[in-house]
C-alpha positions as a Python dict, from the first residue, in 0.01 Angstrom:
ca = {
    (1, 'X'): (0, 0, 0),
    (2, 'X'): (157, 101, -330),
    (3, 'X'): (255, -247, -501),
    (4, 'X'): (591, -314, -666),
    (5, 'X'): (596, -651, -740),
    (6, 'X'): (932, -837, -786),
    (7, 'X'): (804, -1196, -786),
    (8, 'X'): (481, -1373, -722),
    (9, 'X'): (347, -1137, -458),
    (10, 'X'): (104, -873, -554),
    (11, 'X'): (-87, -653, -342),
    (12, 'X'): (-358, -404, -434),
    (13, 'X'): (-235, -48, -501),
    (14, 'X'): (-338, 168, -238),
    (15, 'X'): (-228, 493, -14),
    (16, 'X'): (-209, 432, 335),
    (17, 'X'): (-166, 785, 499),
    (18, 'X'): (-457, 687, 717),
    (19, 'X'): (-365, 302, 787),
    (20, 'X'): (-614, 65, 873),
    (21, 'X'): (-560, -249, 1082),
    (22, 'X'): (-608, -460, 786),
    (23, 'X'): (-311, -232, 608),
    (24, 'X'): (-90, -333, 879),
    (25, 'X'): (-174, -709, 900),
    (26, 'X'): (-129, -745, 541),
    (27, 'X'): (217, -566, 542),
    (28, 'X'): (306, -732, 859),
    (29, 'X'): (223, -1103, 690),
    (30, 'X'): (422, -992, 398),
    (31, 'X'): (744, -946, 591),
    (32, 'X'): (677, -1264, 790),
    (33, 'X'): (655, -1445, 466),
    (34, 'X'): (986, -1308, 375),
    (35, 'X'): (922, -1001, 155),
    (36, 'X'): (1024, -660, 161),
    (37, 'X'): (830, -362, 251),
    (38, 'X'): (927, -12, 239),
    (39, 'X'): (730, 222, 510),
    (40, 'X'): (781, 556, 665),
    (41, 'X'): (924, 616, 1010),
    (42, 'X'): (997, 961, 1156),
    (43, 'X'): (1350, 968, 1033),
    (44, 'X'): (1322, 843, 667),
    (45, 'X'): (1161, 551, 462),
    (46, 'X'): (1292, 185, 569),
    (47, 'X'): (1310, -101, 379),
    (48, 'X'): (1165, -373, 611),
    (49, 'X'): (1281, -759, 622),
    (50, 'X'): (1244, -1023, 874),
    (51, 'X'): (1535, -966, 1106),
    (52, 'X'): (1549, -1345, 1160),
    (53, 'X'): (1522, -1446, 802),
    (54, 'X'): (1859, -1469, 635),
    (55, 'X'): (1712, -1516, 282),
    (56, 'X'): (1502, -1213, 319),
    (57, 'X'): (1797, -1021, 477),
    (58, 'X'): (2001, -1140, 174),
    (59, 'X'): (1734, -1022, -66),
    (60, 'X'): (1724, -670, 126),
    (61, 'X'): (2106, -655, 98),
    (62, 'X'): (2079, -713, -271),
    (63, 'X'): (1798, -470, -349),
    (64, 'X'): (2003, -209, -180),
    (65, 'X'): (2328, -309, -309),
    (66, 'X'): (2451, -285, 21),
    (67, 'X'): (2800, -424, 132),
    (68, 'X'): (2717, -702, 378),
    (69, 'X'): (2974, -611, 635),
    (70, 'X'): (2743, -318, 709),
    (71, 'X'): (2518, -403, 986),
    (72, 'X'): (2159, -314, 1000),
    (73, 'X'): (1933, -166, 1275),
    (74, 'X'): (1644, -368, 1421),
    (75, 'X'): (1300, -209, 1476),
    (76, 'X'): (1096, -330, 1724),
    (77, 'X'): (777, -146, 1874),
    (78, 'X'): (917, -118, 2210),
    (79, 'X'): (1154, -143, 2486),
    (80, 'X'): (1015, -458, 2589),
    (81, 'X'): (1053, -641, 2286),
    (82, 'X'): (1405, -492, 2259),
    (83, 'X'): (1503, -673, 2562),
    (84, 'X'): (1472, -993, 2370),
    (85, 'X'): (1704, -868, 2136),
    (86, 'X'): (1968, -708, 2314),
    (87, 'X'): (2128, -681, 2663),
    (88, 'X'): (2056, -335, 2838),
    (89, 'X'): (2310, -177, 3076),
    (90, 'X'): (2233, 96, 3277),
    (91, 'X'): (2318, 362, 3029),
    (92, 'X'): (2097, 218, 2756),
    (93, 'X'): (1793, 173, 2983),
    (94, 'X'): (1849, 541, 3048),
    (95, 'X'): (1850, 635, 2703),
    (96, 'X'): (1570, 409, 2606),
    (97, 'X'): (1371, 567, 2860),
    (98, 'X'): (1434, 917, 2766),
    (99, 'X'): (1434, 881, 2387),
    (100, 'X'): (1234, 575, 2272),
    (101, 'X'): (1034, 583, 2088),
    (102, 'X'): (1252, 817, 1894),
    (103, 'X'): (1545, 859, 1647),
    (104, 'X'): (1790, 695, 1875),
    (105, 'X'): (1958, 369, 1797),
    (106, 'X'): (2132, 182, 2038),
    (107, 'X'): (2448, -72, 1994),
    (108, 'X'): (2426, -330, 2241),
    (109, 'X'): (2549, -688, 2339),
    (110, 'X'): (2320, -915, 2162),
    (111, 'X'): (2089, -1136, 2404),
    (112, 'X'): (2145, -1495, 2439),
    (113, 'X'): (1908, -1661, 2141),
    (114, 'X'): (1897, -1295, 1962),
    (115, 'X'): (1628, -1298, 1702),
    (116, 'X'): (1823, -1124, 1478),
    (117, 'X'): (2024, -1340, 1213),
    (118, 'X'): (2396, -1317, 1202),
    (119, 'X'): (2389, -1172, 839),
    (120, 'X'): (2192, -900, 983),
    (121, 'X'): (2437, -839, 1252),
    (122, 'X'): (2766, -876, 993),
    (123, 'X'): (2880, -1133, 1231),
    (124, 'X'): (2922, -927, 1520),
    (125, 'X'): (2815, -995, 1879),
    (126, 'X'): (2671, -663, 1921),
    (127, 'X'): (2313, -564, 1778),
    (128, 'X'): (2179, -241, 1686),
    (129, 'X'): (1816, -157, 1775),
    (130, 'X'): (1548, 100, 1814),
    (131, 'X'): (1200, 170, 1848),
    (132, 'X'): (1066, 440, 1610),
    (133, 'X'): (798, 691, 1665),
    (134, 'X'): (550, 681, 1390),
    (135, 'X'): (216, 535, 1402),
    (136, 'X'): (261, 315, 1042),
    (137, 'X'): (601, 187, 1167),
    (138, 'X'): (458, 72, 1520),
    (139, 'X'): (123, -80, 1378),
    (140, 'X'): (363, -297, 1092),
    (141, 'X'): (621, -407, 1339),
    (142, 'X'): (312, -488, 1591),
    (143, 'X'): (157, -691, 1325),
    (144, 'X'): (501, -879, 1204),
    (145, 'X'): (540, -1004, 1561),
    (146, 'X'): (922, -990, 1527),
    (147, 'X'): (1227, -762, 1462),
    (148, 'X'): (1230, -599, 1136),
    (149, 'X'): (1576, -475, 1014),
    (150, 'X'): (1485, -127, 816),
    (151, 'X'): (1790, 31, 697),
    (152, 'X'): (1693, 358, 443),
    (153, 'X'): (1460, 233, 155),
    (154, 'X'): (1711, 350, -118),
    (155, 'X'): (2015, 186, -302),
    (156, 'X'): (2318, 195, -98),
    (157, 'X'): (2525, 518, -80),
    (158, 'X'): (2260, 722, -251),
    (159, 'X'): (2036, 999, -99),
    (160, 'X'): (1808, 854, 165),
    (161, 'X'): (1429, 859, 97),
    (162, 'X'): (1173, 1092, 267),
    (163, 'X'): (890, 1015, 65),
    (164, 'X'): (732, 722, -91),
    (165, 'X'): (832, 852, -452),
    (166, 'X'): (1191, 856, -324),
    (167, 'X'): (1150, 490, -232),
    (168, 'X'): (1034, 387, -597),
    (169, 'X'): (1286, 615, -781),
    (170, 'X'): (1542, 380, -630),
    (171, 'X'): (1369, 48, -581),
    (172, 'X'): (1054, 12, -776),
    (173, 'X'): (1059, -359, -923),
    (174, 'X'): (1336, -484, -652),
    (175, 'X'): (1089, -506, -347),
    (176, 'X'): (736, -613, -295),
    (177, 'X'): (537, -300, -154),
    (178, 'X'): (554, 58, -26),
    (179, 'X'): (357, 200, 236),
    (180, 'X'): (269, 566, 171),
    (181, 'X'): (284, 775, 506),
    (182, 'X'): (354, 1107, 337),
    (183, 'X'): (676, 1311, 416),
    (184, 'X'): (876, 1184, 694),
    (185, 'X'): (903, 1433, 1024),
    (186, 'X'): (1246, 1431, 1098),
    (187, 'X'): (1432, 1360, 768),
    (188, 'X'): (1743, 1211, 838),
    (189, 'X'): (1841, 899, 1014),
    (190, 'X'): (1872, 807, 1377),
    (191, 'X'): (2173, 899, 1618),
    (192, 'X'): (2368, 593, 1703),
    (193, 'X'): (2505, 540, 2030),
    (194, 'X'): (2681, 214, 2150),
    (195, 'X'): (2630, 108, 2514),
    (196, 'X'): (2906, -199, 2544),
    (197, 'X'): (2998, -187, 2907),
    (198, 'X'): (3259, 91, 2898),
    (199, 'X'): (3174, 495, 2815),
    (200, 'X'): (2861, 535, 2585),
    (201, 'X'): (3023, 606, 2271),
    (202, 'X'): (2887, 842, 1983),
    (203, 'X'): (2887, 640, 1653),
    (204, 'X'): (2659, 865, 1425),
    (205, 'X'): (2489, 1204, 1483),
    (206, 'X'): (2141, 1198, 1388),
    (207, 'X'): (1788, 1281, 1502),
    (208, 'X'): (1862, 1312, 1869),
    (209, 'X'): (2112, 1588, 1951),
    (210, 'X'): (2437, 1490, 2124),
    (211, 'X'): (2380, 1733, 2380),
    (212, 'X'): (2032, 1610, 2465),
    (213, 'X'): (2196, 1210, 2492),
    (214, 'X'): (2472, 1394, 2709),
    (215, 'X'): (2233, 1563, 2914),
    (216, 'X'): (2031, 1231, 2971),
    (217, 'X'): (2305, 1075, 3068),
    (218, 'X'): (2501, 1308, 3300),
    (219, 'X'): (2839, 1289, 3120),
    (220, 'X'): (2986, 1368, 2787),
    (221, 'X'): (2957, 1059, 2501),
    (222, 'X'): (3296, 909, 2383),
    (223, 'X'): (3416, 913, 2016),
    (224, 'X'): (3509, 592, 1816),
    (225, 'X'): (3807, 517, 1614),
    (226, 'X'): (3715, 524, 1255),
    (227, 'X'): (3735, 156, 1102),
    (228, 'X'): (3569, 225, 749),
    (229, 'X'): (3642, -166, 649),
    (230, 'X'): (3454, -321, 935),
    (231, 'X'): (3178, -64, 1049),
    (232, 'X'): (3056, -151, 1406),
    (233, 'X'): (2687, 38, 1321),
    (234, 'X'): (2496, 141, 1010),
    (235, 'X'): (2586, 448, 838),
    (236, 'X'): (2956, 460, 932),
    (237, 'X'): (3086, 402, 545),
    (238, 'X'): (3292, 705, 462),
    (239, 'X'): (3106, 765, 142),
    (240, 'X'): (2704, 725, 190),
    (241, 'X'): (2392, 943, 134),
    (242, 'X'): (2565, 1047, -194),
    (243, 'X'): (2395, 1210, -505),
    (244, 'X'): (2537, 1143, -854),
    (245, 'X'): (2671, 1488, -834),
    (246, 'X'): (2973, 1579, -658),
    (247, 'X'): (2982, 1812, -360),
    (248, 'X'): (3154, 2101, -234),
    (249, 'X'): (3093, 2196, 132),
    (250, 'X'): (3142, 2520, 313),
    (251, 'X'): (3099, 2711, 33),
    (252, 'X'): (3085, 3103, 20),
    (253, 'X'): (2884, 3112, -316),
    (254, 'X'): (2853, 2872, -631),
    (255, 'X'): (3126, 2876, -897),
    (256, 'X'): (3032, 2905, -1245),
    (257, 'X'): (2840, 2575, -1336),
    (258, 'X'): (2787, 2460, -970),
    (259, 'X'): (2414, 2432, -847),
    (260, 'X'): (2375, 2635, -522),
    (261, 'X'): (2252, 2425, -182),
    (262, 'X'): (2172, 2728, 62),
    (263, 'X'): (2125, 2777, 435),
    (264, 'X'): (1996, 3097, 585),
    (265, 'X'): (1982, 3423, 404),
    (266, 'X'): (2190, 3467, 109),
    (267, 'X'): (2189, 3644, -229),
    (268, 'X'): (2246, 3371, -476),
    (269, 'X'): (1939, 3422, -746),
    (270, 'X'): (2104, 3291, -1074),
    (271, 'X'): (2109, 2934, -1163),
    (272, 'X'): (2016, 2612, -1007),
    (273, 'X'): (1955, 2650, -681),
    (274, 'X'): (1768, 2558, -334),
    (275, 'X'): (1769, 2623, 35),
    (276, 'X'): (1790, 2383, 368),
    (277, 'X'): (1653, 2650, 560),
    (278, 'X'): (1601, 3033, 450),
    (279, 'X'): (1549, 3108, 798),
    (280, 'X'): (1860, 2932, 910),
    (281, 'X'): (1654, 2670, 1110),
    (282, 'X'): (1843, 2338, 1170),
    (283, 'X'): (1519, 2143, 1237),
    (284, 'X'): (1389, 2224, 901),
    (285, 'X'): (1718, 2170, 724),
    (286, 'X'): (1747, 1837, 855),
    (287, 'X'): (1404, 1753, 717),
    (288, 'X'): (1473, 1916, 384),
    (289, 'X'): (1795, 1758, 361),
    (290, 'X'): (1753, 1471, 120),
    (291, 'X'): (1491, 1617, -63),
    (292, 'X'): (1680, 1915, -180),
    (293, 'X'): (1987, 1711, -270),
    (294, 'X'): (1754, 1466, -459),
    (295, 'X'): (1598, 1797, -636),
    (296, 'X'): (1932, 1944, -723),
    (297, 'X'): (2065, 1612, -818),
    (298, 'X'): (1769, 1569, -1066),
    (299, 'X'): (1862, 1865, -1282),
    (300, 'X'): (2196, 1666, -1404),
    (301, 'X'): (2426, 1929, -1252),
    (302, 'X'): (2786, 1781, -1204),
    (303, 'X'): (2864, 1993, -869),
    (304, 'X'): (2686, 2129, -614),
    (305, 'X'): (2797, 2385, -359),
    (306, 'X'): (2671, 2387, -23),
    (307, 'X'): (2684, 2701, 189),
    (308, 'X'): (2817, 2636, 566),
    (309, 'X'): (2623, 2458, 816),
    (310, 'X'): (2634, 2540, 1187),
    (311, 'X'): (2822, 2325, 1409),
    (312, 'X'): (2639, 2184, 1739),
    (313, 'X'): (2287, 2026, 1793),
    (314, 'X'): (2125, 1887, 1449),
    (315, 'X'): (2387, 2057, 1277),
    (316, 'X'): (2629, 1824, 1339),
    (317, 'X'): (2432, 1551, 1213),
    (318, 'X'): (2381, 1781, 891),
    (319, 'X'): (2739, 1818, 828),
    (320, 'X'): (2816, 1442, 902),
    (321, 'X'): (2580, 1347, 610),
    (322, 'X'): (2695, 1596, 385),
    (323, 'X'): (3062, 1492, 463),
    (324, 'X'): (2988, 1158, 381),
    (325, 'X'): (2820, 1244, 63),
    (326, 'X'): (3100, 1482, -38),
    (327, 'X'): (3364, 1173, 24),
    (328, 'X'): (3576, 1019, -269),
    (329, 'X'): (3376, 718, -424),
    (330, 'X'): (3580, 392, -490),
}
């Protein structure tokens, strides 16, 4: 556990790529005391706080600089714990059985006595919940013994972290500890689907492709009306996941002064450049998306030209993140 103390809590600095039961217990106890702990999931690193502790959630919002109207995802070890948080209909049960643990978040009616506080739910009568597929995350959640909200461990609107070093770049001195589990496997956030008594609705593309979800349901997902001012789920603000540099999407080649973020074979060799996947592999591109954006942004370029990304599967999630990263910023 790498310490980044912001108050009276001090932890021994160490790496937890091979997490011990004592490490998990220490992290769980810190969360139970209202601390902020960053830890890896299969998607990105999350910044954890006790979902039922409004003071801890407020501290998390403050560390991230996150708008309080943007609700948070409650993380639990399994569907058993999720049923204390939310009400599952037939679609939700089917999707949890098919994809949990994994990169799928369900937005559901909050259960009676839901332990996720109203601040974390942004005052909504719904709650976002998922069971992550990562041994460190699962161990911490079981040690904490309560739902843990864990948005991406970065300053709000910035590029999501896929390593512990990314977390500390944004949040060093603002949180209590970081558990270093190496680079995350999926590399972009969970897919979000709402199951609220009507048609199951895709709120955000992500680590589980839309086509797989529709196959599990046996029908197409509905799409929501956009309402940026009061998002029904995390990750729905128009400008999000943004580097400091401006992005130009679906570019054929970089213009003068632009860095280049490629996808698939290309002949761009000059200037500042990187690639999501030289072979055109969408899974590799998803895993590398935030790392390559951070790398190019760190060069100080003012603008990044991004090669076209195919539509469909994980391409939809990658295109969604890039569109939000390129959106005008208020």
